[in-house]
ZAMARGU-4260 file (C-alpha; in steps of 0.2 Angstrom, whole numbers, plus 5000, padded with zeros to 4 digits):
<rodrens>
0) 5140/5527/4844 | 5127/5516/4852 | 5140/5504/4859 | 5151/5519/4866 | 5135/5526/4875
5) 5132/5509/4883 | 5150/5507/4889 | 5150/5524/4896 | 5133/5520/4905 | 5141/5504/4912
10) 5157/5513/4918 | 5146/5526/4926 | 5136/5513/4936 | 5152/5504/4942 | 5160/5520/4947
15) 5145/5524/4958 | 5145/5507/4966 | 5163/5509/4970 | 5161/5526/4977 | 5147/5520/4988
20) 5157/5505/4995 | 5173/5516/4997 | 5163/5528/5008 | 5156/5514/5019 | 5174/5506/5020
25) 5182/5523/5025 | 5168/5527/5038 | 5170/5509/5045 | 5189/5510/5045 | 5189/5526/5055
30) 5178/5519/5068 | 5187/5503/5069 | 5203/5513/5071 | 5196/5523/5085 | 5189/5507/5093
35) 5206/5498/5092 | 5215/5512/5100 | 5202/5511/5115 | 5204/5492/5116 | 5223/5492/5116
40) 5222/5504/5131 | 5209/5493/5139 | 5220/5477/5135 | 5235/5485/5143 | 5225/5489/5159
45) 5218/5471/5159 | 5235/5464/5157 | 5240/5472/5173 | 5225/5466/5182 | 5228/5449/5175
50) 5245/5448/5182 | 5239/5454/5199 | 5226/5441/5199 | 5238/5427/5193 | 5249/5432/5208
55) 5234/5431/5220 | 5229/5414/5212 | 5246/5407/5216 | 5244/5413/5234 | 5227/5405/5235
60) 5234/5388/5228 | 5248/5389/5241 | 5234/5388/5255 | 5236/5406/5261 | 5217/5409/5259
65) 5202/5398/5261 | 5183/5397/5260 | 5174/5410/5250 | 5190/5419/5244 | 5195/5405/5233
70) 5179/5404/5223 | 5177/5423/5221 | 5195/5426/5216 | 5195/5411/5204 | 5180/5418/5196
75) 5189/5435/5194 | 5204/5427/5185 | 5192/5418/5174 | 5183/5434/5170 | 5198/5443/5166
80) 5204/5429/5154 | 5188/5429/5145 | 5188/5448/5143 | 5205/5447/5135 | 5200/5433/5124
85) 5185/5443/5119 | 5195/5458/5115 | 5207/5448/5104 | 5192/5441/5095 | 5184/5458/5092
90) 5201/5465/5086 | 5204/5451/5074 | 5186/5451/5068 | 5187/5470/5064 | 5202/5468/5054
95) 5195/5453/5044 | 5179/5464/5040 | 5190/5478/5033 | 5201/5466/5023 | 5185/5458/5016
100) 5178/5474/5010 | 5194/5480/5003 | 5196/5464/4993 | 5179/5466/4986 | 5183/5484/4980
105) 5199/5478/4972 | 5190/5464/4963 | 5177/5477/4956 | 5191/5488/4951 | 5200/5475/4941
110) 5184/5470/4932 | 5182/5488/4926 | 5200/5489/4921 | 5198/5473/4911 | 5182/5479/4903
115) 5186/5497/4898 | 5202/5506/4901 | 5194/5522/4895 | 5186/5525/4912 | 5202/5526/4921
120) 5202/5545/4924 | 5184/5543/4932 | 5190/5529/4944 | 5205/5539/4950 | 5194/5554/4953
125) 5182/5543/4963 | 5196/5535/4973 | 5203/5552/4979 | 5186/5556/4988 | 5191/5544/5002
130) 5201/5557/5011 | 5187/5569/5012 | 5174/5556/5019 | 5168/5558/5037 | 5167/5542/5048
135) 5150/5534/5055 | 5141/5544/5067 | 5142/5537/5085 | 5125/5529/5084 | 5129/5521/5067
140) 5145/5514/5073 | 5138/5507/5089 | 5125/5497/5079 | 5138/5491/5068 | 5150/5487/5082
145) 5136/5478/5092 | 5133/5467/5077 | 5151/5463/5076 | 5153/5459/5095 | 5138/5448/5095
150) 5146/5438/5081 | 5162/5437/5091 | 5153/5432/5107 | 5145/5418/5098 | 5161/5412/5091
155) 5168/5413/5109 | 5154/5402/5115 | 5157/5389/5101 | 5175/5389/5105 | 5172/5386/5123
160) 5159/5372/5119 | 5172/5364/5107 | 5186/5365/5120 | 5174/5357/5133 | 5169/5343/5121
165) 5187/5340/5116 | 5192/5338/5135 | 5178/5325/5137 | 5184/5316/5122 | 5201/5314/5129
170) 5206/5296/5129 | 5200/5288/5145 | 5212/5282/5159 | 5213/5264/5162 | 5211/5257/5179
175) 5229/5254/5181 | 5233/5272/5176 | 5220/5278/5189 | 5228/5268/5203 | 5245/5273/5198
180) 5240/5292/5200 | 5231/5287/5216 | 5246/5278/5224 | 5256/5294/5219 | 5246/5304/5231
185) 5232/5311/5219 | 5215/5312/5227 | 5206/5325/5217 | 5199/5316/5201 | 5185/5329/5197
190) 5179/5327/5179 | 5191/5313/5175 | 5187/5301/5161 | 5187/5283/5167 | 5174/5277/5155
195) 5175/5258/5154 | 5189/5257/5167 | 5190/5242/5178 | 5193/5249/5196 | 5189/5233/5205
200) 5200/5225/5218 | 5204/5241/5227 | 5197/5251/5241 | 5201/5270/5239 | 5202/5281/5254
205) 5194/5299/5252 | 5194/5302/5233 | 5185/5315/5224 | 5176/5308/5208 | 5163/5321/5207
210) 5157/5324/5189 | 5169/5310/5183 | 5165/5300/5168 | 5163/5282/5174 | 5151/5276/5161
215) 5152/5257/5159 | 5166/5256/5172 | 5168/5242/5185 | 5168/5247/5203 | 5168/5233/5215
220) 5176/5233/5233 | 5174/5246/5246 | 5169/5264/5240 | 5161/5269/5256 | 5159/5287/5260
225) 5167/5292/5243 | 5162/5308/5233 | 5154/5303/5217 | 5142/5317/5216 | 5136/5321/5198
230) 5147/5307/5191 | 5142/5298/5176 | 5140/5280/5181 | 5128/5275/5167 | 5129/5256/5163
235) 5142/5254/5176 | 5145/5238/5185 | 5143/5241/5204 | 5137/5223/5209 | 5141/5219/5227
240) 5150/5236/5229 | 5150/5244/5246 | 5144/5262/5243 | 5137/5265/5261 | 5138/5283/5265
245) 5144/5288/5248 | 5139/5304/5240 | 5130/5300/5224 | 5119/5316/5223 | 5115/5320/5205
250) 5124/5305/5199 | 5119/5297/5183 | 5116/5278/5187 | 5104/5274/5173 | 5106/5256/5168
255) 5119/5253/5181 | 5120/5235/5189 | 5119/5238/5208 | 5113/5221/5213 | 5117/5216/5230
260) 5126/5233/5232 | 5127/5241/5249 | 5120/5259/5248 | 5114/5261/5266 | 5114/5279/5271
265) 5121/5284/5254 | 5116/5301/5247 | 5106/5298/5231 | 5096/5314/5230 | 5091/5319/5213
270) 5101/5304/5206 | 5096/5296/5190 | 5093/5277/5192 | 5081/5274/5178 | 5082/5256/5172
275) 5095/5252/5185 | 5096/5234/5192 | 5096/5235/5211 | 5090/5217/5215 | 5093/5214/5234
280) 5102/5230/5236 | 5104/5237/5253 | 5097/5255/5254 | 5092/5256/5272 | 5092/5275/5278
285) 5097/5280/5260 | 5092/5298/5254 | 5083/5296/5237 | 5074/5312/5238 | 5068/5318/5221
290) 5078/5304/5213 | 5071/5296/5197 | 5070/5277/5197 | 5059/5274/5182 | 5058/5255/5177
295) 5072/5251/5190 | 5072/5234/5197 | 5072/5234/5216 | 5065/5216/5219 | 5068/5210/5236
300) 5079/5226/5240 | 5080/5232/5258 | 5075/5250/5260 | 5070/5251/5279 | 5070/5270/5284
305) 5075/5276/5267 | 5069/5293/5261 | 5061/5294/5244 | 5050/5309/5246 | 5045/5316/5228
310) 5055/5302/5220 | 5049/5297/5202 | 5046/5278/5202 | 5035/5275/5188 | 5034/5256/5183
315) 5048/5252/5196 | 5049/5234/5202 | 5048/5233/5221 | 5041/5215/5222 | 5045/5207/5239
320) 5055/5223/5244 | 5057/5227/5263 | 5051/5245/5264 | 5047/5247/5283 | 5045/5265/5288
325) 5050/5272/5271 | 5045/5289/5267 | 5036/5289/5249 | 5026/5305/5252 | 5022/5314/5236
330) 5032/5301/5226 | 5026/5295/5209 | 5023/5276/5210 | 5011/5275/5196 | 5012/5258/5187
335) 5024/5251/5200 | 5025/5233/5205 | 5024/5232/5224 | 5017/5215/5226 | 5022/5205/5242
340) 5032/5220/5248 | 5032/5224/5266 | 5026/5242/5268 | 5025/5242/5287 | 5023/5259/5294
345) 5027/5266/5277 | 5022/5284/5273 | 5012/5285/5257 | 5004/5302/5259 | 4999/5310/5243
350) 5008/5297/5234 | 5003/5292/5216 | 4999/5274/5216 | 4988/5274/5201 | 4988/5257/5192
355) 5001/5250/5204 | 5001/5232/5209 | 4999/5231/5228 | 4993/5213/5228 | 4998/5203/5244
360) 5007/5219/5250 | 5009/5222/5269 | 5001/5238/5274 | 5001/5236/5292 | 5001/5254/5301
365) 5004/5262/5284 | 4998/5280/5280 | 4990/5282/5263 | 4981/5298/5267 | 4977/5307/5251
370) 4986/5294/5240 | 4980/5291/5222 | 4974/5273/5221 | 4964/5274/5205 | 4966/5257/5196
375) 4978/5250/5209 | 4977/5231/5213 | 4975/5228/5231 | 4969/5210/5230 | 4974/5200/5245
380) 4983/5215/5252 | 4982/5216/5271 | 4980/5230/5283 | 4976/5233/5301 | 4965/5245/5311
385) 4980/5257/5312 | 4981/5258/5293 | 4976/5275/5286 | 4967/5275/5268 | 4961/5290/5258
390) 4944/5296/5263 | 4929/5285/5257 | 4941/5271/5252 | 4936/5254/5257 | 4951/5241/5256
395) 4939/5226/5259 | 4929/5231/5244 | 4944/5229/5232 | 4950/5212/5240 | 4960/5218/5254
400) 4961/5208/5271 | 4959/5216/5288 | 4972/5208/5299 | 4966/5209/5317 | 4962/5198/5332
405) 4946/5188/5329 | 4943/5193/5311 | 4934/5181/5299 | 4944/5175/5284 | 4938/5158/5280
410) 4945/5151/5264 | 4955/5166/5260 | 4970/5165/5249 | 4986/5172/5257 | 4998/5160/5250
415) 5016/5166/5248 | 5013/5182/5258 | 5023/5190/5272 | 5013/5190/5288 | 5027/5190/5300
420) 5023/5196/5318 | 5004/5198/5314 | 4991/5196/5327 | 4977/5185/5322 | 4973/5178/5339
425) 4956/5170/5339 | 4954/5173/5321 | 4943/5161/5310 | 4955/5155/5297 | 4946/5139/5293
430) 4951/5132/5276 | 4963/5147/5273 | 4978/5145/5260 | 4994/5150/5269 | 5006/5139/5258
435) 5023/5146/5259 | 5017/5161/5269 | 5029/5169/5281 | 5022/5169/5299 | 5037/5171/5309
440) 5033/5176/5327 | 5014/5177/5322 | 5001/5176/5336 | 4988/5163/5331 | 4983/5159/5349
445) 4966/5150/5349 | 4965/5153/5330 | 4954/5142/5320 | 4965/5134/5306 | 4954/5119/5304
450) 4958/5111/5286 | 4970/5126/5283 | 4984/5124/5270 | 5001/5128/5277 | 5013/5118/5266
455) 5031/5125/5268 | 5024/5140/5278 | 5036/5148/5290 | 5029/5148/5308 | 5045/5149/5317
460) 5043/5155/5335 | 5024/5157/5331 | 5011/5156/5345 | 4999/5143/5342 | 4993/5139/5360
465) 4976/5130/5359 | 4975/5133/5340 | 4964/5122/5330 | 4974/5114/5317 | 4963/5098/5314
470) 4966/5090/5297 | 4978/5104/5292 | 4991/5101/5279 | 5008/5106/5287 | 5019/5096/5277
475) 5037/5103/5276 | 5031/5117/5288 | 5044/5126/5299 | 5037/5126/5317 | 5054/5127/5325
480) 5053/5134/5342 | 5034/5137/5340 | 5023/5136/5355 | 5009/5123/5351 | 5004/5119/5369
485) 4987/5110/5370 | 4985/5113/5351 | 4974/5102/5341 | 4983/5093/5327 | 4973/5077/5326
490) 4974/5070/5308 | 4986/5084/5303 | 4999/5081/5290 | 5016/5085/5297 | 5027/5074/5285
495) 5045/5081/5285 | 5039/5095/5296 | 5052/5105/5306 | 5047/5104/5325 | 5064/5106/5332
500) 5063/5114/5349 | 5044/5115/5347 | 5033/5115/5363 | 5020/5101/5360 | 5016/5098/5378
505) 4998/5092/5380 | 4995/5094/5361 | 4983/5082/5352 | 4993/5074/5338 | 4982/5058/5337
510) 4981/5051/5319 | 4994/5064/5314 | 5006/5059/5300 | 5024/5064/5307 | 5034/5053/5295
515) 5052/5060/5293 | 5047/5074/5304 | 5061/5083/5314 | 5057/5083/5333 | 5075/5086/5340
520) 5074/5094/5357 | 5055/5096/5356 | 5044/5095/5371 | 5031/5080/5369 | 5027/5078/5388
525) 5008/5073/5389 | 5006/5074/5370 | 4993/5063/5362 | 5001/5053/5348 | 4989/5039/5348
530) 4988/5031/5331 | 5000/5043/5324 | 5013/5039/5311 | 5031/5041/5318 | 5040/5030/5305
535) 5058/5032/5305 | 5057/5048/5316 | 5071/5052/5328 | 5064/5054/5346 | 5081/5051/5355
540) 5083/5061/5371 | 5065/5068/5370 | 5053/5070/5385 | 5039/5059/5381 | 5034/5056/5399
545) 5015/5053/5401 | 5013/5054/5382 | 5000/5043/5373 | 5008/5033/5360 | 4995/5019/5359
550) 4994/5011/5342 | 5007/5023/5336 | 5018/5018/5322 | 5036/5018/5329 | 5044/5006/5317
555) 5063/5009/5316 | 5061/5024/5327 | 5076/5031/5337 | 5071/5032/5355 | 5088/5031/5363
560) 5089/5039/5380 | 5071/5045/5378 | 5060/5048/5393 | 5045/5037/5391 | 5041/5035/5410
565) 5023/5032/5412 | 5020/5033/5393 | 5006/5024/5385 | 5013/5012/5372 | 4999/4999/5372
570) 4998/4991/5355 | 5012/5002/5348 | 5022/4996/5334 | 5040/4996/5340 | 5048/4984/5328
575) 5066/4987/5325 | 5065/5003/5336 | 5081/5008/5346 | 5076/5010/5365 | 5093/5008/5372
580) 5096/5018/5388 | 5077/5024/5387 | 5068/5027/5403 | 5052/5016/5402 | 5049/5015/5420
585) 5030/5012/5423 | 5027/5013/5405 | 5013/5003/5398 | 5019/4991/5384 | 5004/4979/5384
590) 5002/4972/5367 | 5016/4982/5360 | 5026/4974/5346 | 5044/4974/5351 | 5051/4962/5338
595) 5069/4967/5334 | 5068/4981/5346 | 5084/4986/5355 | 5081/4987/5374 | 5099/4986/5380
600) 5101/4996/5396 | 5083/5002/5396 | 5075/5006/5412 | 5060/4995/5414 | 5056/4995/5432
605) 5037/4994/5435 | 5034/4994/5416 | 5020/4983/5410 | 5027/4971/5397 | 5018/4966/5381
610) 5012/4950/5389 | 5004/4960/5403 | 5016/4956/5416 | 5024/4969/5427 | 5043/4971/5425
615) 5052/4970/5442
</rodrens>
């Protein structure tokens, strides 16, 4: 009896559960039925609209409509398609839900039949209640339906994401396949996958590669003015490529090799150039506004007139870069290496230069108003009176040098710096170190360079009129076309110096060492070369009239066709010198050593010969 009561209690409990589930299923089925009917009607309407939009889209593609109409109608078509797909998902989800509940009910039913057949009558009675159950209220159904729709919408988003990912995972085209399509007339390659493709050796004409995947691709040749906006060029090889005027806005060039590339006037706004290699790249007049160049290497790059406002350049390498008139306003250059860079007339207003290396940098006429220079290294940086620094900032206190006429910079170290075109006329530069320094067209008129170190310095076309270079070390210096009129160079070391086309008239080179110096086309009229060392120097065709060469070492020197009229050559060493066709009229050769010298066709009228006799 006890077992029978337990069985009845169990059956009663199961029947109640089934009744509750069937009520829910019946209510939901009625609501779904109503909703499906409504969706079917909406679907038919949408189908009509979709066909209309498709027809309109075909007309648009045929070129009948332009500008804003294309975008708006295309969006409408996409919207209709999405709505249809959403409806299909909702319908299918509803059916799946009903089916799932029904399957669960059937499972429970089978369990009861297996356990006890005695409860069959009660179960049949409970099943008959389905017809009399009312459906969900409108509010209840809305809640249930919303839950279902949210689930379906999530599925739709996942599906779209999956399809997008699958599209991007398509096998990339090879370089050959790309050029085949290009030669067939294709020009729009938006979102194309060319990862790792070799596109070198060709120069396309007006192609659209916006949002293309060109990661690790090779693009050499001429890509000037092409559209590569938002393209993925991470790790790409663009070394030496011509990208002048190209649209690279928003492009990903992180880790790309752009060494020696031509990016002049290119649009790189908001581009990602983190860790890119841009050594010696040409970026003149390029737009890099709000671009990110963290840790990029722009050593010796050319950036004149480039626009880098609000750019992020943390720890960038700009060592030796040419940045004349560049706009770095509001940019972040914290921790950057700008040593030896030329920042002439550069805008650095409100720029973050904290902990930046500005040693030996050229800040002439630069504007650093409001810049953050906390922890910055300005040792041997040079500036002029036109340079604007933040309020209360003293550049001299942190090791900077004021470059201006008449300044005092004795024993300063400015080796290997760029001082091209500076004005240091009358400056006291005694003992200064200017080894390997660039002083092209610099004005050093009447400057005191006594004992200065100028080894391998570039003083081409510099002004050194009446400059004091006594005992200066000018070995291997470049003084080509320099003006050294009346300069004092006595005792100076000019071995292997380049003095081609230099003006040395009336200069004092007494006791100077000019061994193996180049003096081709130099003006040496009235120059004092007494006791100087001119061993093996070529002086052919030079103007040495009135020059003082007494006791000069001219052994084996080339003096062919030289003008030595009225020159002082007393006690000069001219052994083995070639004086053929030289003009020695009225020259003084008393006590000169002419052993082995070649005087063929030389003009000696009125010259005083080594024995003191006058030549007829």
